[in-house]
N, C-alpha and C positions, 0 to 999 in steps of 0.2 A: 504494500500500500504506500502511496505517496502523500505526503503533506507538504505544505509550503507556507511561508510567511513573507510578507512584503514590507519593505522599508523604503523610505525616501530620504534623499539628502541633496543639498545644493552645494555645488563646487565650481570653481573656476579652473581653467587650464588653457594651455596653448600647446600646439604640436610643433616642436622645434625642427622636425625632420621633413615636413612637407615643403614643396617648392615655394619660392618667393611669390607673393601675390595670392596664395591660397588663403581663404578667409579663416581657416583654422590655425594659421600661423600666429594670428593675433589672440591676445587674451580674450576669453569669452567664458560664459558659464552655462550650466545645464541644471535642471532639476532631474536628478537620476532616480530611477525606480529599480530597486533590487528585489528579486524574488529568490529565496533560498529553499531548495527542495531536499527533503529527507525521505529515505525509503527504509521501511521496516514493517514488521507485523505489529498490530496493536498488542499492547501488554494485556495478558489474559485477565488481570485483576482491575487495572486502571482503565483499560479500554482505549487508550490512545497510543499513537506511535511515539510521540514525544510531547511533553508539556510545552505549549506555545510560550509560556512565560520563561521557561528555561532557554528555549531557542532565542527569544528576544534578548535575554541577558547575555548570551554569547555573542550575538551579532552586533548589538548596539555599540559596544566599545570599538569595534572595527569601523563601523560607519562613522563614529565620532572622529576618527582620525582623518576623515575625508570631508566631513560636513563643514561648510563655510570656510574652506581652505583653498589655497592654490595647490592643486594636486602635484604640480611640477616640483613643489618643495617637499613632498613626502618621499622619504627614502624608498627607492625602488620604482618610482613613478616619474622619472625624468622625461619620458615620452608617453604621456598618459592617454593613449588611444582607448576607446571603449574596450577593445579586446584585451589590452594589457592591464587595464584596471580590473577587468573580470578575473584575470589570472592572479593578480595581486590579492584581490579579495579572497579568492579560493584558497590561496596559500596561507592567508591569515586565519581562515576559519577551519580548514580541514583537520588540523590537529585536535581541535575541540569538538568537531562534528564528524566523526568517522563515518556516519551513515548518510552524510550529505552526498547526493549524487549529481546535482546540477545547480547552477545558479543562472539566473537571467538578469542582465543588466541593460536597462533602457536608458539611453541618454536623451532621447526625445520620445514623444508618444508613438512615433512611427519607426524608430531606429534603435537597434540594440544588438546584443550578442547573447547566445546561450553557450555556457562552458560546462563541460562535464569532466574536467580534470585530465 
């Protein structure tokens, strides 16, 4: 069974490796939407895959490292494309969420990435 929880955060970034004149070379911001997926069987007593409050407590500190920040200043995110941000988030969360199987990161309502490690 799969469960998920969504989070939002606002961050600024610029993409240093795109060609001159590309609009993403300039500092700009997004309201990101992150969805974290966990796969397991429901606990036979509690009836849930994972307590959503526990999931939130694990994810929120990672999101806080990005929220209202310039992501280029976050160690490991010197080229913060949506794809590389997703990998960074995955690497931060996976040790505490071994049953996490997927994250989705939307940088706009119509653009994003799915990463499965």
